[in-house]
Residue, then its C-alpha position, 0 to 999 in steps of 0.5 A: m629930384t633936386l631942389s636948390i635953395n639960396d641961403a640968405e647969408n650965402t648965395a650959393p645954392v644948397a642942393m636938397t635931394d628927394p628923401t624917398a630917393g636917398d639918405r634921409q639924414q643928409v636931407t634933414d641936415e641940408l634942410l636944417a642948414a638952409m633954414t636956420a643958423w641956430d645951433p642945435k641947442e638953440r633949435l631945441g630950445a625953440f622947439r621946447l618953447w613951441l611945444r610948451g605953448s602947444l604950437s605944432l609945426v602945422h601951426l608954424q606953417v599956417l603962421t608963416t604962410r599968413e605972415s608971408e601972404g597976408p590974409l587968405p581965404m580958407s581954400r587958399l590956405a588949404e592949398a598952401l598946407d596941402v590939405s582939404v578945406a575941412s582939415a584947414t578949417g579944423i586947424v584954424n578952429r584949434m588955432e583960434e581957440r588958442r588965440l593964435v589967429e583971428r578970423h575976419 
């Protein structure tokens, strides 16, 4: 399976292979190149900052989904995260306790 992603600065597609079918390191490198122009030290600094604030990759996914799609019902958020509604509710509860999100 191959997925093409267009980099915002470079319109040439970046081929990404299925990690179960090939070299996991190559997929990681391609994904990082497609996602960010940060050098490794900048990425490491960002990860450390996120961890210091108890911000997980799932939290980043929730925040990014919310930013791109606007307010969502829990069922749509669960679908976007590929988790059950109960799991999404637990994630949002913990994020709400940390004041990362607010329910309306």
